[in-house]
N, C-alpha and C positions, 0 to 999 in steps of 0.2 A: 360505317362504324367499325372498320377493320375486318369485315367478313372476307374481303378479298385482299390479297397482297399486291395486286396490280390491276390493270384494265382488263376487261373481258372483251373478247372479239370472236367473230365467226368467220372462218376461212371460206373461200369460194366453193370449196368442196363440202361445206356444211359442217365442218368440225368446229366445235366450240373450244376456245383456248382461254384458260384462266389459271390463276395460281391462288389457292385458298389461303386465307389468313386465319382469323379467329373462327372458332366454331359458332354455328348459329343457323338461322333460317331466314331466307329473304325471298320475297315475290319479285320476279324478273319479267319484264316485257321485252320480247324480241320483235323488232319491226323490220320488214323488208320493203324496199322501194325500188321501182324501176324508172326508166327515163322516158316513159310514154308521153308525159306532158311536154318534154323538150322536143320529141319527134313531131307531135301535133303542131307545136309552135313553128317548127321549121317547115312543115308541110302546109301551113295556113289553114288547118282544119279545126281551129278553136271555135267554140260557139260564142256568140255575142249576146250580151244582155244589156238592155237599156239602162238598168239601174247601176250595175257594177262594172260595165265595160266588158272586157274579154274575160271569160271564165273557162275553166276546164271541166268537162262533164265526165271524164273517164276516171278510173281508179288506178293509182300508181303506187299504193302502199298496202301492206298486209301486216297486222300485228297479232301476236299470240302470247299468252301468259304461261309461265310455269313457276314452280317453287324450287328454289335452290337450297339444298341442305348441305352445309359444310360440317362434316363430322370429324371428330378427333379420336374416336375409339369405337370399338365394336365388340359384340359378344359372339364368340364362335360356338355354335351348337353342333356337335358331331352326332350324327344320327346312327342308330343301330336298328337293324331289321331282323325280325325273327318270324318264321312261318306262323301263320294264324291257324291253330289246330281246329278251329271251328269252321274253317272253310272247306268246301267239298273238294277243292282242287288238291288238297293235301290228304283227304280221307279216302278218295276213290283210287287207290293205288293198287296195282296188281299184286303187290307184296302184302296187302292188308285186306281183310274182309271189309265189305261195305258196312259202314256205320260203326266200325271199330275205332272208338275214340282214343284208344291207347296206342294206335299205330304211329310209329315215329315218322316225322316228315322227312322227305328226301333232302339231302344237302344241296340246296340251290339258292341262288341270289336273285333278288328282285330285278326286273328289267324296267328301270325308270326312264321315262323320256322327259322332255322339257315341260310338258303339261303336268306331269306328276310333281315335278319340283316346284313349279309355280303354285300348284294347289297347296303343297306343304308350306310355302312361304306365306300364302294368304292366311292359312290357319294360324301360323305363329304370329303374324302381324295383328290378327284379330284378338288373339289372347293378350297381346301387349298393348292394344289400343294404338297401333301405329299405322301410318300410311303403308300400303303394301310395297311400295317402291323402296322402303327402308329395310326390308328383309329380303336378302338375296341368297339364292342357293349357290352352292359350289360343289365341284367334284375335284378332289385332289388327284395327284399323279398316281396314287396307289388304288384309286377307284372308290375311296371313301366319299361319303356324301354328307353334307351338312348345310347349315344356314348361318349366315352372318347378319346379325341384327345391328344396324348402324345407330350409334348414339350421338345426339347433338352435344353431349357434355359427358365428362367423366362420371359425374354423379348419376346421370341417367343410365349410363352403361352398367354401373354397379347395381342400380335398381333392377335392370333387366336380369342380371345374374341372380338376384334374390327371387325373381318371379319365374325362374326357369321351369319349376315344377308345373306351373299353370300352362306353360307351352307344351310340356310333355302330355298333360291331360288332353289338351286340344288336339294334338297330333294323333291321339288314340282314336279320334273320330274318323280318321281317314279309312274309308270302307274299301279295303283291298284285302287280298289273301295274306298280307304281311302286317305284323304288329310292329309299330314304330315306337322306339324309346330313345332317350338321350344317353349316349355312352360317354359324352364329355362335354363339360361346360367350362369355358375359359374366357376371361375378359382380356382383351388385348388392346394395345394402342395402335391406332391406324397410322402407319408410318410410310405410306406410299410416297410422300413428298420429302421424306427425311433422307439426307445423305449422312451416314454415320461419320463422326469426327470427334477428336479430342486432342488436346495439347498438354504437354507437361511443362509446368512453370519452372521447375528446378530438377535438372537431370542428375545432379550430384548432391546428395544429402549427407551431412556430417552430423553425427550425434555423439555427444559427450555427456549424457545425462548422469546426474548424481542422485543418490537417495538421501532422504532426510533422516534416515535411521542413524542412531549413534554408533552402531557397530559397523564393521567393515563390510564393503559390498561383497567381497568374496566369501563372507561367512553366511550368506543367505539373504542379504538385503538387495532388493531389486530397484532400479530406477522406476519412477512412475511412468505410466503409459504416455506416449507422445502423439499429439495430433497436429498435422500440418494442414491447415485449411487452405482452400483454393490451390491445392497441389495440382489438380487437373482443372483445366478451363476449356471453354468452347465445346463442351460435351453435347453432341447431337446424337440421339438414339438411333439405332439401326431399325430396319423395317420390322413391324409387328412386335414391338417390345411389350413386355407384360405391364399390367397395372399392379402397383403395390397395394398393400392392405389399406393405406391411407388414401387411395384413390388417385395418387399421382403416378406418373410413368416411372418405371423402374429400369435402370440400366446397370448391368452387372459387369464387374471387372475381375480378372484373375491376375495375381502377381506371383510370378514364378522365378525362383533363383536359377540362373543359367550358368554362371561361372564366378570364380573368385580370383583375385590377385594376391591377397594376403589374408589368411584366415587361420588363427591358431589360438588356443587357450593360453592365458598368461603363465600358468603354472607348469605347462608342459610345452616347452619351447620347440617349435618346428613340427608339432604333431598335426597332421592333416585331419580335419573333422568335417562333418556334414555341413552343407551350405545352410540348411535350415537352422542350425544351432546359433547363427549370428543373432537371432532374435528370440526372445522369450515368448513373444506372441507377435503375429503379423509377419511382414507388412501386408496390409490390405487397403483397398480403396473403395469408398462408398460415394455414390453420386447424390447430389441434392437437387431434386427437380421440383419445380412448382407447376403443377398440372402436367406439362409435357417437358421432355428433355430436349430443349433447343438452346444452345449456348449456355448450358448449365455448368456447375462447378463440382469438384470432387475433393474429398478429404483423405489424406494418407494417415493411417493409424498403425502404430507399432509400439513394442516394448522391448527395450534393449536387454540382451543377455550380458551381464557385466563380466562373465567368466570367459568371454570370447571376444576377440577384436580382429578387425581386418576390413577389407573392401570386397563387397559382393555385388555383382551385376544382376539386376532383376528385369524381367520382361513383363510389362503391363499391357494386357490385351483386353479390348472391349468384347465381351461375349456376344455372339450373334453377328460378328463382323470379323474382318481380317486385319483390323487396325491394331498395331503393336508399337509401343515406344519402350525403349530400354532406358533404365536409370541405374545409377550406382549409389549404394548406401555404405558410407564409411563409419564404422563403429570404432571410436577411439578408446584407447586404454583408459580405464578409470582409476587413476591413482587416488588412494584415500589419503590425502594430505591432512594430517591431524594438526590443527592449530586452534588456539582459543579464539572463538569468534568475538567475544567481548571480554575485555579486561577492565576491571573496576578497581582503582586505587584512590588514595587520598592525597591531597595537596601536601607538599613539603615532606614526602617520604624519602626523597633522595635517591640513592642507588637501589635498583630493584633487580632481582634475579628470579626467573621462572624456569626451574629445571625441567628437562624432558618435555618442553612445551610444543616443539615442532618436530614432526617425523613423518615418515611415509610407511603405510602398512600395505601388505598384500601384493607388493610388486613381484615380478618374476625373480627367480633366483639369479645367482651370479652368472650362470650360463647365458641368460637372456639379457642381463643388464651389466653395464660396466660401472655403475655407481650413480648416486643421486647428489645433486647440488642444490643448495637453498640460497635464497636471497630475501632481504627485507628492504622495503622502500617506504619511507614516510611520505605519504601523499598529502596529508593535511595535518596542521597542528604541530609543525616542527618547533615552534616557539615554546612548547611545553617541556622540551628536553634540554638539559645541559649536555648530555651525551646521548646521541640518537640511538634508537633501538638497533640491536645487532644480534646475530646468532653466534653462540660459542658452544664448544664441546667441553663439558666440565669433567674433571677426573672422577667425581663421584656420581656422574650421570650414567644413564643407560646407553649401551652401545647403539649407535645409529640414531640417537635422539639428541636434539639440540636444545640448548637453553636460550631464552630470550632475556637480554640484559639491556638496561638503559638507566639513565640518571635523570630524574625530574629536575627542572629548573625551579628555584625557590619561588614561592608565592605565585604560582601559576596554576590555573585550573581550566578545564574545558575538555573538548574531545579531539582525538587524533585518529587519523585513518592510516593504517599500516598495511601494505600489500606484501603478503608472504607467498612466495612462489617456489615450486620444486620442479626440477627437471632431471629425469633419469635417462641416461644414455642407453639407447637400444637401436642400433642401425637398422634392424629388420622392421622396427615399428615406424620408421620414417619420421621420427620426431614427435610421435603422438604422446609420448609419456610425459606430459606436462600438466601441472595443476596449480591453480592460484586460489588463495583464500584471502579475503579482505577482513582484517582484524580491526576492531574499534576499541581504542583505549579511552576510557572515561576517567578523568581526574576530577574527583569530587572536591568542591571547595571546603576548606576547614577554616572556621572563624579564627582570625588572629586576634590576640589581645590588643586592646587599644593602647595608645602610646602618648605620653606627655613628659615634659621636662620642666624643672624649676629654673626660673631666671634669677641667677645669683646676684645680679646687679639691678634688681627692680627698684626704682626710685619711690620711696614712700616716707623718708625721714629727712628733715632739714638739718638738724643739729642735735646732739654732737655727732661728729663724723664717725665716732666709734660705734654708733648704733647702725647696723646694716645687716643684711641677710648673710648667712653662711651656708654654703652647700656642703652637705655631707655625702658619703658614698650612696649610690642608688640602692634601693631596698629590694630589687627584683629577685635576688637570690635568697631572701629571708621570708619568713612567715609574718603575716600581719601581727603586730603587737609584741614582736620579739624584743629582746633587750639590746639588740644591735643598734648603735647610733647611726641612723641613715636618714636620708631625705633632706630636709632643709630646716635651719634654725632661723626663726623670725623674732628678733628682739624689738621691743617697743617700750618707751618710757610710760610710767604710770600716768593714767588719765590721758594717754596719747600725747603727752607733752612733746613738742618738737616734731609732731607728725605733719607731713605736707597735706594741705587741704585739697586733695585731688577729687574731682567729681566721680561719683559712683556711676557705673555703666547703666544707661537706660534710666527708667524710673527708679527713684531711691528705694532700695530694698529695706532700709532701716530708718524709716521716718520716725522722728522723736528720739533718736539715739543721741545721748549727750556727748559721748566720746567715741566717734566712729573711727575705725581703722580701715583705710582703703589702700591696697597695694596693687597699682595697675601693672598688668602683664607679669604677675608672679608665675603664671604657667604659660608655656608656649610650646610650639611644635605639636599641638594636639592633633592626633590622627586616629582613624579607626583601625589601623594595623600597626604592629610593632616593627614592621619592616618596610622596605621600599617596594611595595607590591606593584607589579606591572598592571594588574587589573584592580582598580580601586574598589573598595567595598563601600557601597552606599549604605551607611548606617547612621543611626541617631546616637549621639554621645551625651552622657549625663555625669556630673560630678556629685559624689556623696562624701560628706565629711562626718566621721564618727569619733567622738572623744574616747581615747584609751585611758584617760584619767578623769573619770566623770566628776568627782568631787572638786578637783582643782578647776576643771572647766566651768562648772556651775558657779564657782566663786569669782573667777576672773572675768566672766562674760555677763553681760546684762541678761537678766532672766527672760526678758521679752525676745531676745535673739540668742538662743542657747548654743548655736553652732555657727561657725563661719560658713560662707558660701563662696563658690568660684563660678564665674560666668564662663561657659565653654567658648563662646566666640572671642572674647577679649582676653581671657585668662586672668581677670581681675579678682582678687580676693577681697571680701568685705566681712568685717566683724564689728561687734559693738562691745566695747570694754565697760566693765562695771566701774563705778567711781571709786577712786582711792584704794585700788587693789593692786597687789603685785605678787609675783610668783611665776610658776611654769606649768603648762598643760600640754599633753601630747595628744595629737589627733592623727587618725588614719584617713588619708585622702585617696578615694577610689574613683577611677574613671571607668564607666560601664558603657558598652555599646549594645545595639539591638540585634546582633548577629546570632545570639544563642550559643549553646554548647554542643550542638550535634557533632557526631564523629569526633568526640573529645576536643572540641574547639574551646577557645578561651574568650570570654566576653568581658573581662575586667582586668585592670592592672592597678597597682597601688604604690603609694609612697607615704612617708611619715612627714608630719609638720609639727615642729615644736614651737609653741608660742611662749615666749619669755617676756614677762612684764617687769621692767626694771624699776626698783624703788628709787624715788627721788626725794631728797630732803625738802620739806615744805616749811617756810618760815612760820614761826608762831604768830598768833594774833590775839588780840583781846579788845574788849570794848568796855567803856566806863558806864556804870549804871547811874546815870545822871538824870535829873538833879538829885542830890543827896545833901541833907542838912545835919550838921553835927553841933549839938549844943555845947557851949563852952562850960556849961555847968554839969555836963554828962560825964560821969566818971567811968562809964563803961568803956570797954575796948572798942576801938573803931571797927565797924563791920567790914567784911570782905566786899569791896565794891568793884571787883573785876570778875570777868568770866572768861576763862582761857579756852581757846579752840586751837587745836594743832592741825586741823585739816587744811588751813590756808584759805578757807572760804568763809571765815567768820563762823557764825552759828547757823548757817544755811545748810540744809540737807541733813542726811542721816549722820549720826555721830560717827566720826572717823575711828579707825583702828589706831591704837597707840603705836607710835613709832618706836622701834627698839632703841635703847640707849639714849633716849631723849630725857632731859631733865627740865622740869618747869619750876 
């Protein structure tokens, strides 16, 4: 189960050779065999058995069992010894009277042999409920004495640490002239199989951090802390590493600045300053270990000092070992390139100028810099511009600040991405003084007014040829209902005499109309925009016709169909004329779309329509009231036996209006 990292063997000299893997406990059986059976076979001294044939009656193997403990940590208990003043050995001194309890003990150390140490080990093992073999005494090079309590797991070792006072109480029972106490309790990782090691994944780190604060970095705003994960890899702890508070092995590193190639503050060119000033905090390295540190990783953490830039070399050392790797950290100059991150404009705004929009703050003075240059590059959305964005220095602008200018293409909207870059010449900075800002230009769509035209040659009348449409100037520049003659003049004869009988579009909108007027294609070029928009506006269009002379319109049109209509798809006008009426009515024709009026958009356009019904002379008619009998002897005047109708349709329908200048 991973307890051993390889096979276990015993050499001819009795040495057991193994490599531990995971911590744990395992029962092991060791078997030794000799070649006695082979010798007996060669000498012919085997015993014979009638049932099984040749058998061997000797013993050629020996097996013994033991328990293998693979430990990964231990608790080191450092012992302190003080003379026991209750012991006679310290009370019967020539310098003190017999029985004088206040007599100070002589300065002497206990003389402990192996038996004493094993006795202390057994007492500690009993207090911790452990096998005595898991508590081992030690004597260090300075003569200090202690016990190592071997743990099968990190958690167990930490639990031993919490029970150290119980061990101290148990050791007090040791009946000697010396009082035993614990002078140190420390949990350690057992690192006897560890070869310390670590690797650096990036020996040259470049940092150009920026702050999200709106003010300039050199005015007190610092870049956020930077963390480089997996900066160190292959971390293997040195021998006897500590256990951290979380129970995992802890490996410590030091990061020390050793030299610099370029290091100076930007506002004081050439001034040599301390190595540590390159960073506001750090750099430091922390390892991330799970249980033990074998092939673990480490994270580099630092926070840049924006007031200093240059290259500094650091030495990264694993504490407790001689392993050192050198790295360089290059802190590049942080230009505060000021540029609008997002520009929001509206469609069809034409030429735009943003004065003092792009500039650099806080760079070194003229001694350090030879000047700054700027450039703009349109990365996406170039079709939005008639003139691409560019930088200019305007006469009324601030010195050192640049204006952004461009001209929007008509009827275009969407997003554009513009890359603004600044480069300031500084030979000593090795080209570090560069900064790039990505600007997003948002062109918001504005609803264009819908568009339509009148067809001045729309066919609707057969004869006479003098009856036809007449196009007047467009009404776009006038207000609805103004006295200006504009739009279209649509003449038609009374009762639609001479009208072409064209079909109405779709289902008849005027069922039951006696005198329908249908003008196919009177309106054409209907569109949701009044311009050649590259991006079409997907909108719903609707025509509305409103009488501007209501009394005339109500007289000339059938009351069941009080206003004309126009079909958006075909542009066909339909109206129902009232019988035997003539005159002129003015209508406002409005085309509306569904785009709304956000951001001062337009959702309608209008034109005038003049409906002129031409009077035509209708022949008179009469009918005789027959039969009628006149007596020859009747001297009375003959009665009126005719009934005159001037409407041309006999006496059918409503009484017609009298025609002017007609005599009957």
